[in-house]
C-alpha positions as CSV (number, residue, x, y, z in Angstrom):
1,M,7.4,-4.3,12.0
2,N,4.7,-6.8,12.6
3,Q,6.0,-9.9,14.5
4,F,4.4,-12.2,11.9
5,D,6.0,-10.7,8.8
6,N,8.6,-13.5,8.6
7,A,6.4,-16.3,9.9
8,G,5.9,-17.9,6.5
9,G,2.9,-15.8,5.5
10,R,1.9,-15.3,1.9
11,E,1.5,-12.1,0.0
12,A,-2.1,-11.4,-1.0
13,K,-3.1,-10.1,-4.4
14,V,-5.5,-7.2,-4.0
15,K,-7.7,-5.1,-6.3
16,Y,-7.8,-1.5,-4.8
17,L,-11.2,0.2,-5.1
18,D,-12.5,3.5,-3.9
19,G,-12.8,3.3,-0.1
20,D,-12.4,-0.5,-0.1
21,F,-10.3,-3.3,-1.6
22,Q,-11.0,-6.8,-2.9
23,V,-8.8,-9.8,-2.2
24,V,-8.1,-11.6,-5.4
25,T,-5.6,-14.2,-4.1
26,H,-5.7,-14.9,-0.3
27,G,-2.6,-14.1,1.8
28,Q,-1.6,-12.4,5.0
29,Y,-0.1,-9.1,3.7
30,V,0.6,-6.8,0.8
31,V,3.9,-4.9,0.1
32,C,4.2,-1.2,0.4
33,A,5.1,0.3,-3.0
34,V,7.4,2.9,-1.5
35,T,9.1,1.2,1.5
36,G,8.9,-2.5,0.6
37,Q,7.4,-3.2,4.1
38,H,4.8,-5.9,4.6
39,I,1.4,-4.6,5.5
40,P,-1.0,-7.0,7.2
41,L,-4.3,-6.9,5.4
42,D,-6.1,-5.9,8.7
43,E,-3.8,-2.9,8.9
44,L,-4.1,-1.7,5.3
45,R,-5.4,1.9,5.2
46,Y,-3.6,3.6,2.3
47,W,-3.6,2.7,-1.4
48,S,-3.9,4.2,-4.8
49,V,-6.8,3.1,-7.0
50,A,-5.1,4.6,-10.1
51,R,-1.7,2.9,-9.6
52,Q,-3.1,-0.2,-7.8
53,E,-0.4,0.2,-5.0
54,A,-0.5,-0.1,-1.3
55,Y,1.3,2.1,1.2
56,V,2.3,1.5,4.8
57,D,1.3,4.9,6.1
58,A,0.3,8.5,5.1
59,P,3.9,9.7,4.5
60,A,4.6,6.8,2.1
61,S,1.3,7.6,0.3
62,F,2.4,11.2,0.0
63,E,5.8,10.2,-1.3
64,A,4.1,8.0,-4.0
65,E,2.0,11.0,-5.0
66,K,5.1,13.2,-5.4
67,R,6.9,10.5,-7.4
68,A,3.9,10.1,-9.7
69,G,3.8,13.9,-10.3
70,A,0.2,13.9,-8.9
71,L,0.8,17.0,-6.6
72,P,0.6,20.6,-7.8
73,I,4.0,22.3,-8.1
74,Q,4.4,24.9,-5.4
75,S,6.4,28.0,-6.2
76,R,8.2,30.0,-3.6
């Protein structure tokens, strides 16, 4: 966890674009849609344009894709 998460920072409002994002309301972080963790804007690397959600890391992004039914079903 980032040491500044509880230092009175504000949540940013962000529009997620293909390969980039646009800050709509300034703040220090966004919240991961899967874990609820605060993600400092300078560490934001994973998001969904379709769902307009941020993710803390690749496993959280993968979990969001599974939950959304966006992955092909694999048969064994």
